[in-house]
One Martini backbone bead per residue (centre of mass of N, CA, C, O) as a GRO file, in nm:
protein
  295
    1MET     BB    1  -0.600  -2.506   0.268
    2VAL     BB    2  -0.717  -2.233   0.397
    3SER     BB    3  -1.050  -2.114   0.435
    4ILE     BB    4  -1.275  -1.842   0.386
    5ARG     BB    5  -1.526  -1.640   0.422
    6PRO     BB    6  -1.746  -1.468   0.232
    7GLU     BB    7  -1.698  -1.120   0.323
    8PRO     BB    8  -1.737  -0.839   0.441
    9VAL     BB    9  -1.503  -0.566   0.533
   10THR     BB   10  -1.359  -0.374   0.802
   11VAL     BB   11  -1.072  -0.149   0.766
   12GLY     BB   12  -0.990   0.127   0.912
   13GLY     BB   13  -1.294   0.243   0.831
   14VAL     BB   14  -1.309   0.054   0.562
   15PRO     BB   15  -1.520  -0.067   0.337
   16LEU     BB   16  -1.518  -0.403   0.205
   17SER     BB   17  -1.583  -0.672  -0.020
   18ASN     BB   18  -1.289  -0.766   0.054
   19HIS     BB   19  -0.940  -0.854   0.142
   20ILE     BB   20  -0.857  -0.736  -0.159
   21LEU     BB   21  -0.628  -0.499  -0.277
   22LEU     BB   22  -0.519  -0.237  -0.450
   23ALA     BB   23  -0.227  -0.100  -0.492
   24ALA     BB   24  -0.031   0.148  -0.509
   25GLY     BB   25   0.077   0.229  -0.851
   26VAL     BB   26  -0.151   0.027  -0.984
   27LEU     BB   27  -0.382   0.118  -1.189
   28GLY     BB   28  -0.423   0.439  -1.039
   29THR     BB   29  -0.447   0.695  -1.266
   30THR     BB   30  -0.754   0.620  -1.317
   31GLY     BB   31  -1.087   0.574  -1.296
   32ALA     BB   32  -1.103   0.337  -1.499
   33SER     BB   33  -0.886   0.149  -1.368
   34LEU     BB   34  -1.021   0.127  -1.093
   35GLN     BB   35  -1.289   0.009  -1.193
   36ARG     BB   36  -1.167  -0.242  -1.322
   37MET     BB   37  -1.061  -0.370  -1.057
   38LEU     BB   38  -1.337  -0.396  -0.925
   39ASN     BB   39  -1.460  -0.573  -1.154
   40LEU     BB   40  -1.208  -0.795  -1.103
   41GLY     BB   41  -1.231  -0.824  -0.755
   42ALA     BB   42  -1.166  -0.595  -0.588
   43GLY     BB   43  -1.231  -0.478  -0.257
   44GLY     BB   44  -1.024  -0.246  -0.330
   45VAL     BB   45  -0.869   0.083  -0.388
   46VAL     BB   46  -0.554   0.241  -0.469
   47THR     BB   47  -0.408   0.509  -0.554
   48LYS     BB   48  -0.213   0.708  -0.674
   49SER     BB   49   0.018   0.920  -0.573
   50ILE     BB   50  -0.062   1.238  -0.423
   51GLY     BB   51   0.040   1.576  -0.442
   52PRO     BB   52   0.089   1.928  -0.404
   53HIS     BB   53   0.248   1.880  -0.681
   54PRO     BB   54   0.342   1.849  -0.980
   55LYS     BB   55   0.498   1.550  -1.135
   56ASP     BB   56   0.725   1.378  -1.356
   57GLY     BB   57   0.964   1.245  -1.250
   58HIS     BB   58   1.182   1.030  -1.353
   59SER     BB   59   1.412   0.929  -1.549
   60GLY     BB   60   1.495   0.702  -1.765
   61PRO     BB   61   1.468   0.419  -1.651
   62CYS     BB   62   1.178   0.300  -1.433
   63LEU     BB   63   1.157  -0.014  -1.531
   64VAL     BB   64   1.226  -0.351  -1.406
   65VAL     BB   65   1.235  -0.684  -1.500
   66LEU     BB   66   1.250  -0.960  -1.297
   67GLU     BB   67   1.252  -1.281  -1.188
   68ASP     BB   68   1.114  -1.178  -0.875
   69GLY     BB   69   1.025  -0.886  -1.000
   70LEU     BB   70   1.030  -0.533  -0.938
   71LEU     BB   71   1.199  -0.228  -1.059
   72ASN     BB   72   1.149   0.108  -0.933
   73ALA     BB   73   1.167   0.480  -1.049
   74MET     BB   74   0.933   0.714  -1.078
   75GLY     BB   75   0.893   0.974  -0.867
   76LEU     BB   76   0.591   1.056  -0.825
   77PRO     BB   77   0.397   1.089  -1.056
   78ASN     BB   78   0.163   1.376  -1.087
   79PRO     BB   79  -0.131   1.606  -1.107
   80SER     BB   80  -0.258   1.642  -0.849
   81MET     BB   81  -0.554   1.804  -0.805
   82GLU     BB   82  -0.671   1.695  -1.082
   83PHE     BB   83  -0.737   1.398  -0.981
   84VAL     BB   84  -1.011   1.431  -0.841
   85ASP     BB   85  -1.186   1.404  -1.107
   86GLU     BB   86  -1.132   1.093  -1.158
   87ILE     BB   87  -1.325   0.996  -0.887
   88THR     BB   88  -1.630   1.088  -0.918
   89THR     BB   89  -1.744   0.798  -1.027
   90LEU     BB   90  -1.652   0.657  -0.721
   91ALA     BB   91  -1.868   0.703  -0.540
   92LYS     BB   92  -1.904   0.479  -0.270
   93ARG     BB   93  -1.643   0.344  -0.310
   94PRO     BB   94  -1.347   0.149  -0.231
   95VAL     BB   95  -1.159   0.432  -0.203
   96VAL     BB   96  -0.809   0.507  -0.174
   97ALA     BB   97  -0.603   0.777  -0.107
   98SER     BB   98  -0.289   0.847  -0.211
   99ILE     BB   99  -0.046   1.039  -0.024
  100PHE     BB  100   0.183   1.329  -0.034
  101GLY     BB  101   0.459   1.499   0.147
  102GLY     BB  102   0.693   1.728   0.322
  103ASN     BB  103   0.461   1.784   0.539
  104PRO     BB  104   0.190   1.822   0.736
  105GLU     BB  105   0.057   2.049   0.568
  106GLU     BB  106   0.054   1.897   0.296
  107PHE     BB  107  -0.111   1.659   0.385
  108ALA     BB  108  -0.363   1.821   0.469
  109THR     BB  109  -0.422   1.947   0.195
  110VAL     BB  110  -0.459   1.687   0.026
  111ALA     BB  111  -0.674   1.556   0.204
  112GLY     BB  112  -0.887   1.784   0.156
  113TRP     BB  113  -0.951   1.712  -0.142
  114PHE     BB  114  -1.075   1.409  -0.050
  115ALA     BB  115  -1.279   1.485   0.135
  116GLY     BB  116  -1.580   1.304   0.075
  117LYS     BB  117  -1.456   1.119  -0.191
  118VAL     BB  118  -1.348   0.897   0.006
  119ALA     BB  119  -1.293   0.627   0.230
  120GLY     BB  120  -0.975   0.700   0.230
  121ILE     BB  121  -0.636   0.743   0.358
  122GLU     BB  122  -0.296   0.710   0.225
  123LEU     BB  123   0.020   0.732   0.357
  124ASN     BB  124   0.318   0.816   0.194
  125LEU     BB  125   0.602   0.697   0.405
  126SER     BB  126   0.792   0.492   0.178
  127CYS     BB  127   0.930   0.595  -0.058
  128PRO     BB  128   1.271   0.523  -0.184
  129HIS     BB  129   1.272   0.751  -0.464
  130ALA     BB  130   1.188   1.044  -0.309
  131GLU     BB  131   1.300   1.338  -0.256
  132GLY     BB  132   1.148   1.455   0.048
  133TYR     BB  133   0.989   1.186   0.054
  134GLY     BB  134   0.856   0.939   0.215
  135ALA     BB  135   1.118   0.784   0.366
  136ALA     BB  136   1.236   1.059   0.458
  137ILE     BB  137   0.993   1.066   0.669
  138GLY     BB  138   0.928   0.751   0.755
  139SER     BB  139   1.206   0.739   0.952
  140ASP     BB  140   1.052   0.954   1.144
  141PRO     BB  141   0.856   0.939   1.411
  142ALA     BB  142   0.774   1.240   1.449
  143LEU     BB  143   0.676   1.285   1.156
  144VAL     BB  144   0.473   1.061   1.142
  145LYS     BB  145   0.291   1.165   1.366
  146ALA     BB  146   0.234   1.450   1.242
  147CYS     BB  147   0.118   1.359   0.966
  148THR     BB  148  -0.106   1.183   1.078
  149LYS     BB  149  -0.251   1.398   1.250
  150ALA     BB  150  -0.318   1.595   1.013
  151VAL     BB  151  -0.524   1.381   0.893
  152SER     BB  152  -0.691   1.244   1.128
  153SER     BB  153  -0.823   1.521   1.230
  154THR     BB  154  -1.047   1.515   0.990
  155GLY     BB  155  -1.187   1.204   1.011
  156VAL     BB  156  -1.039   1.033   0.817
  157PRO     BB  157  -0.946   0.748   0.725
  158THR     BB  158  -0.607   0.640   0.834
  159TRP     BB  159  -0.343   0.532   0.646
  160VAL     BB  160  -0.008   0.383   0.695
  161LYS     BB  161   0.276   0.359   0.494
  162LEU     BB  162   0.553   0.154   0.531
  163THR     BB  163   0.891   0.115   0.569
  164PRO     BB  164   1.163  -0.129   0.559
  165ASN     BB  165   1.402   0.107   0.563
  166VAL     BB  166   1.457   0.018   0.876
  167THR     BB  167   1.548  -0.084   1.187
  168ASP     BB  168   1.244  -0.013   1.327
  169ILE     BB  169   0.914  -0.056   1.246
  170THR     BB  170   0.768  -0.030   1.525
  171ALA     BB  171   0.832   0.271   1.580
  172ILE     BB  172   0.662   0.370   1.338
  173GLY     BB  173   0.394   0.239   1.412
  174LYS     BB  174   0.357   0.383   1.685
  175ALA     BB  175   0.354   0.669   1.566
  176ALA     BB  176   0.101   0.634   1.394
  177GLU     BB  177  -0.086   0.559   1.627
  178ALA     BB  178  -0.036   0.827   1.789
  179GLY     BB  179  -0.155   0.999   1.531
  180GLY     BB  180  -0.437   0.827   1.445
  181ALA     BB  181  -0.435   0.572   1.308
  182SER     BB  182  -0.641   0.317   1.162
  183ALA     BB  183  -0.392   0.200   0.988
  184ILE     BB  184  -0.153  -0.034   0.858
  185VAL     BB  185   0.088  -0.048   0.593
  186ALA     BB  186   0.269  -0.363   0.510
  187ILE     BB  187   0.470  -0.276   0.252
  188ASN     BB  188   0.694  -0.124   0.085
  189THR     BB  189   0.953  -0.096  -0.089
  190VAL     BB  190   1.282  -0.203  -0.156
  191LYS     BB  191   1.581  -0.092  -0.158
  192ALA     BB  192   1.740  -0.091  -0.490
  193MET     BB  193   1.964  -0.252  -0.743
  194ARG     BB  194   2.098  -0.244  -1.083
  195ILE     BB  195   2.357  -0.362  -1.314
  196SER     BB  196   2.494  -0.315  -1.623
  197THR     BB  197   2.745  -0.497  -1.769
  198GLY     BB  198   2.735  -0.376  -2.057
  199LEU     BB  199   2.716  -0.055  -1.966
  200ARG     BB  200   2.831   0.014  -1.677
  201ARG     BB  201   2.540   0.072  -1.532
  202PRO     BB  202   2.265   0.161  -1.416
  203VAL     BB  203   1.938   0.077  -1.510
  204LEU     BB  204   1.844   0.325  -1.366
  205GLY     BB  205   1.806   0.661  -1.380
  206ASN     BB  206   1.817   0.676  -1.043
  207ARG     BB  207   1.964   0.390  -0.971
  208PHE     BB  208   1.749   0.380  -0.750
  209GLY     BB  209   1.493   0.163  -0.602
  210GLY     BB  210   1.198  -0.047  -0.592
  211LEU     BB  211   1.128  -0.355  -0.457
  212SER     BB  212   0.910  -0.605  -0.588
  213GLY     BB  213   0.750  -0.890  -0.506
  214SER     BB  214   0.837  -1.211  -0.416
  215ALA     BB  215   1.116  -1.127  -0.288
  216ILE     BB  216   0.955  -0.958  -0.035
  217PHE     BB  217   0.758  -1.136   0.126
  218PRO     BB  218   0.925  -1.217   0.385
  219ILE     BB  219   0.953  -0.924   0.481
  220ALA     BB  220   0.653  -0.858   0.513
  221VAL     BB  221   0.586  -1.076   0.718
  222ARG     BB  222   0.779  -0.977   0.937
  223CYS     BB  223   0.656  -0.693   0.972
  224VAL     BB  224   0.371  -0.780   1.049
  225TYR     BB  225   0.449  -0.949   1.294
  226GLU     BB  226   0.582  -0.718   1.458
  227LEU     BB  227   0.338  -0.519   1.458
  228PHE     BB  228   0.126  -0.700   1.600
  229GLU     BB  229   0.307  -0.679   1.879
  230SER     BB  230   0.292  -0.331   1.887
  231VAL     BB  231  -0.009  -0.292   1.791
  232ASP     BB  232  -0.381  -0.217   1.783
  233ILE     BB  233  -0.406  -0.180   1.492
  234PRO     BB  234  -0.460  -0.247   1.189
  235ILE     BB  235  -0.327  -0.465   0.926
  236ILE     BB  236  -0.185  -0.429   0.595
  237GLY     BB  237  -0.072  -0.640   0.367
  238CYS     BB  238   0.243  -0.588   0.172
  239GLY     BB  239   0.429  -0.789  -0.049
  240GLY     BB  240   0.423  -1.040  -0.287
  241ILE     BB  241   0.128  -1.096  -0.347
  242ALA     BB  242  -0.032  -1.392  -0.547
  243THR     BB  243  -0.190  -1.575  -0.337
  244ALA     BB  244  -0.391  -1.731  -0.114
  245ASP     BB  245  -0.161  -1.831   0.068
  246ASN     BB  246  -0.040  -1.553   0.114
  247VAL     BB  247  -0.282  -1.437   0.261
  248ILE     BB  248  -0.289  -1.636   0.495
  249GLU     BB  249  -0.004  -1.574   0.598
  250MET     BB  250  -0.055  -1.278   0.659
  251MET     BB  251  -0.283  -1.328   0.863
  252MET     BB  252  -0.114  -1.500   1.061
  253ALA     BB  253   0.079  -1.251   1.117
  254GLY     BB  254  -0.174  -0.995   1.125
  255ALA     BB  255  -0.361  -0.951   0.886
  256SER     BB  256  -0.682  -0.816   0.776
  257ALA     BB  257  -0.545  -0.742   0.502
  258VAL     BB  258  -0.467  -0.682   0.147
  259GLU     BB  259  -0.215  -0.598  -0.100
  260VAL     BB  260  -0.194  -0.577  -0.463
  261GLY     BB  261   0.054  -0.541  -0.725
  262SER     BB  262   0.272  -0.694  -0.914
  263ALA     BB  263   0.075  -0.930  -0.996
  264VAL     BB  264  -0.080  -0.762  -1.211
  265PHE     BB  265   0.138  -0.763  -1.432
  266GLY     BB  266   0.089  -1.087  -1.492
  267ASN     BB  267  -0.231  -1.062  -1.372
  268VAL     BB  268  -0.530  -0.897  -1.402
  269ASN     BB  269  -0.693  -1.160  -1.258
  270VAL     BB  270  -0.585  -1.203  -0.959
  271PHE     BB  271  -0.833  -1.156  -0.777
  272GLU     BB  272  -1.004  -1.392  -0.881
  273THR     BB  273  -0.795  -1.612  -0.835
  274ILE     BB  274  -0.779  -1.577  -0.527
  275ARG     BB  275  -1.079  -1.600  -0.450
  276LYS     BB  276  -1.126  -1.899  -0.540
  277ASP     BB  277  -0.915  -2.005  -0.310
  278LEU     BB  278  -0.998  -1.842  -0.042
  279TYR     BB  279  -1.307  -1.906  -0.075
  280ALA     BB  280  -1.572  -2.047   0.141
  281LYS     BB  281  -1.872  -2.127   0.279
  282ASP     BB  282  -1.707  -2.336   0.491
  283GLY     BB  283  -1.534  -2.141   0.610
  284ILE     BB  284  -1.360  -1.947   0.806
  285ARG     BB  285  -1.301  -1.696   0.997
  286SER     BB  286  -1.077  -1.449   0.974
  287GLU     BB  287  -1.042  -1.394   1.285
  288ASP     BB  288  -0.919  -1.695   1.339
  289ILE     BB  289  -0.623  -1.616   1.185
  290VAL     BB  290  -0.547  -1.354   1.293
  291GLY     BB  291  -0.239  -1.407   1.450
  292CYS     BB  292  -0.199  -1.728   1.502
  293ALA     BB  293   0.133  -1.737   1.488
  294HIS     BB  294   0.175  -1.627   1.802
  295GLY     BB  295   0.053  -1.841   2.024
   0.00000   0.00000   0.00000
């Protein structure tokens, strides 16, 4: 397997200690859990998605463990503005705040709470199970551009997380780039469901949810590959990454860094596990493999 040199990296205006970040929604609800992930080897961390108003989320069951991934319908539960106090102890660390809103004005408001307190902002324009938020906005290029512009105009590094649940993800990526995005994160979960044959009803309280884990890795690779040929800003690969070889494959598709989410569920030490296999002092520069699969 290809190994790369261990080195700090800056992606989309955010300095990272390595190429592997904690994805939003996984152990990102407290400052202590975010600090723990940094201590366990994450090169950066993304918080739980925070919105303009407190939300309780969907009724349970909200999470189902599958053979090849996780299926969740949390419904974006969050304490809203109160969360800002959680990350005060992480000043100057590679923390990216994930935010959501129902329109550009709400995105700008929430981004304002975190300005000067985090290294960057990640726009959640891709959650598939939150009515009026996430993918409901992220499937409209005009709205994506407007929401991105509302945040990027503040001068904070702005990442935009895209949904795969669209006909053409490159149209959404181009809209984010036109809105001033510093980087694109691809992808969020895939809309999915399971039905209990014993109970004769959907297993999730919300019926539909988002599928993550190894089952969606090939989808994520395809999305990163397509986006690399369509935009000029950096891409952060996300979706089913669990090994160093997965990281290399994402980079060859066009990712400059990656986010790891569901793999943490099975191995809280996954960042250190990946780092041991990914990095070597005599490895090649990461820039030499980013996008190399495009010929």
